[in-house]
N, C-alpha and C positions, 0 to 999 in steps of 0.2 A: 495762691496758697489756700484759700477758702474752699476753692473747688476740690483741691486735693484732700482737704479735711473732711468734706462731704463723702467723697469717694471712700475714704478709709473708714468712716462710720458705717456707710452701707456694707462694706465688705465684712465688717465685724458681725453685723446682724445676719447677713446672708450665710456667713460660714459658721455660725453658732451651732453647737451641738447641745444636747440636753445633759451631758454628763456632769455630775457633781457628787460628792460624797454625802452620806446620810445627813450629817450635821449641817450641810449647806443646803438641804432640802431636796437632795437627789439620791442616786444610787451609786454604790461603790463599783461601778463598771469603769474603771480608769483607762484612758487611752495611754499610749506609751510615753515615756518620760521625754523623749525627744519631741514628740508632737506637743506635749505641754509646754516646753520651753520655747518652742517656735511660736506657738500661739501667745504665750506670755510676753515675748519680746515684741511681737506685732502690737499687742494692746499697749504695752508700755511705751513704745516710740510714738504711737498715735495719741495716747491719752496723758502720759506721765512726763514725758522727757522734756516738755517745754518748760516745766517748773523744776522738776528734779534733776534735769541734766541727763545726757545720754549715758553717763557712766555712774548715775545715781549719787552724785556728790552734792545734790542740792543747789546746783549752780546753772540751772537752766536759764534760758534767755529771759524768761519772765521773772526769775527769782528776785532780781533787784527791786522790783516793783512791789513786793509783798512783805507784810508784817503780820505775824511771824514768818520767818523765812522757811522755805520748803525743807523737809527732812533730808539730811545726808544719810543715805542707807548704807554707806560704806562703814559707818561707825558701829553698826549694830545696836545703837541706842534708840529705843522706841518708847514714847510716852504712854500710850494706851495698852496696857498689858493685864493679864491675870496672873502673872508670875511675880516672884519676889523681886525686890529692888535690885537693879543692876543685871538682871537675867534678860535673856531674849524672850520675845513674845512667841506664843503659840501660833500655829497656823490659823486657828480659829480667830485669835486676837487680831491677826492682820487681815483676815477676811472680813471681820466686822468693821474694821477701820475703813477698808476700801469700800465696803458697802454703805456704811453710814456717813462716810466723810468725817471731816473734823470741824464741828460746828464752831462758828466764830472765826474761821480762817478761810482761806481761799481754796482749801482742799474740799471739792464737792462730793457729795454722795453719789456713788456709781451704782446704786441699786437698780437702775434701769438697764444696765447691761446684763447679759446672760451670766448666770452663776459660773458657768465654765470659764468664761473670760476673767472674771474676778479671781477665780482659784489659780488660773494660769499666770496671772500677772503676780500674784502672791508668790508663787514658786519662783518666778523669774527674778523678782526684786531681791530675794533671798540670796541670789548669786552675787550681789554686789558686796556683801560682808563675808569674809572667810570664817567669821565666828559661827555661822549657821552650820558650816560643813564640819568644823572642829568640835562642836559641842553636841551632846545627846539631846534629843527633843526635849524641850523644857515642859515641866508639869505646872499646871495652874495651882494656885494656893487654895486651900480649903475655904469655902465660902462661909461656913458657920451658920448660925441662926440669927435672923434679923430680930431686932427689938421694936416693938410696936411704938409708934410715934405718940407720945403722951405729953402732957404739960411737964411732968417731972423729967422725961427723957430729954425733952428740948431744953429745959432749964439746966440740966446737968451738962448738956452739949455746949450751951452758952458759956458756962463757967470753964469748960475745957478750952474753948475757943480763945478765952482771955488768958488762961494759964499758959497755953502753948504759944501765945503771941502771934496768932493767925491774923490779927488785925494789922501787924506791922506791914504786911503785904496787901491783904485783902480789905483793909479798912475796918474801923470799929463797927459799922453797920453792914459789912460785906460788899460794899460798892466797888471794890477794886482800887481804892483811893488811899491805901495806907502810906505811911511815911516813907517806905522803901519801894513803893510801886514805881517810881519814875527811874530808879537806877538799877533795876534788875536786869541781868543778861543771862543768856543760856551758856551752854557748855562751850559754844563756839564764839562767844563774844557778841552775839546779836542781841539788841534790845528786846525785852519780852515783858509783857504786862500780866499781872495776875488777874485771875478770873474775877469778874463781877458777879458775885454769888446771887445777886438778886435777879440775874438774867439767865435762867437755866437753859434757854435755847442755844447758849453759846458754850455750854459745858462740852468739853472736847470728848469725853468718854461716856456721856449719858448723864441724864439729870435726875434718875430715880435713886432713892437711898442707897440701893445695892451697889450701884456704880460709884456713887460718891464714896461709899465705904471702901470699895476697891482702890480708888485713887488715894485715899488716905492710907491704905494698908501698903500698897506697892510703891508709892511715889510716882513721879513722872520723870523717867530717865532723860538726862540731858537738860533738865530745867531746874530752877531753884526750888521746886516743889519736892520736899523730902518724904521719905516713907515713915510711917509711925508704927509699923508692925511690932518692932521691938521696944518702943518707948511708951506706948500706950496700950493697955489691955484691950482685947477684942470688943468687949461689951461698951467700953468708953468710946472707941472708935465708931461703934454703931450709934451712940447717942450723939456724937459730934456730927455724924452724917445727918441724923434727924434734925439737928439744930440748922445745919446748912440748908436742908431741904425746906425748912420753915421760913427761910428768907425769900424763898422763890416768889415772884409775882408774875402775872399774865403779861404778855406784850401789849403795848398800847396800840391803838389804831394807826398811829403815825409810824410805830415800829414795824407793823405789818405791811404798811404801804410802800415805805422807802427806806433807804439806808443800807449800809454794807451787809447787815445780818437779816435783812427782811425775809429772805428765803428760808433761813434757819427758824426765824419766829414763825413762819407758816407751817413749816413741818412740824414744829413742836406742838402748836395748836391742834393741827390735824390728827397727830398721834394720840392726843389725849381726848379727842372727841369720838362720839359714835361713828361707825362706818357711814360715810356720806359720799356723794359724788366728788366733793373735794379731796377726800382722803384717797379715793380711787385713782384720781387723775394727777395727784400730787407728784408721783415719780416721773410722769411724762413731762409735767411743768418744770420740774427740777432738771430734767434732762435738757430741756430747751434753754433753761436758764444757764446751765453749764456750757452749752454750745455757744450761747451768747457771749460768755465770758471768754471762751477760747477765741472766738472771733475778734473780740475787743482787743485781747492781748496781741493777736497777730497784726491788727491794725496799728497798734502803738509801736510795735517792733518795726513794722514797714515804714511807718512815719519817721521814726528816728533814724532808720537806715537811709531814707531819702535825704533827710536833713544833713546827714554826715557826708553824703555823696556830693550835695550841692553846696555846702559851706566852703568858702574859699579858705585855702590853707596858706 
């Protein structure tokens, strides 16, 4: 199985083209829709199906070993979006998620794959939910104007944090240890933990104040995290985002060396530093780490299958 995995990876790189739209860093010289879907299916089967399942239901062979569970694409509910609560994500939203991964989860960043492969798999995974075909292309919400982080804006954000009872889930100091943190479940009944707001390298949709503001505005579909677009004025959502950003700390040396989120901590530090050799080689290192994770999953599955075949019935 490992040999087949290596062959598939080599095929992806050898067969890659340079096509991608302008917003993905390329040109709008698109191949045929059939070609995109064929390519997207190949990428999906080789890279995504082990976790998300062949039919996109989040029930791949590795899904049972993961918390949180892989996304069920058939529902059309996506956490990371620039669109209003309950709406579908834009293609850009999906492309960013595929590219950047989902920090703090087993969904890796696929930024080392050609943009054309990432775009093709976005087009393919949209076929799992009929909602994409039935709905007009969604539009992102207006971003508005950021509010500078000052002592006053952070203090107002702290007051809002308490008023909105964010601490019930995220904890009084934002460490993800609120009184409700151990009993939360997602839309499918799977256990889910609130973010530790002091560990920004695990923020699913980005750790800067702008992305935090978007999560507060749009909510995270399928999770207990609500949207505050209608309940809280824009300026106050900006101030709340500033407060949450103020809770961030740098990862410790131990967190950079080992642990489930070490690769995310390393990417976070590299992205915030000046261009260095580390920053240039990080996508390659992340790709190797992802490959290592894929091989480890295959070994676990093979071991479990062997045990099942050899255990007396």
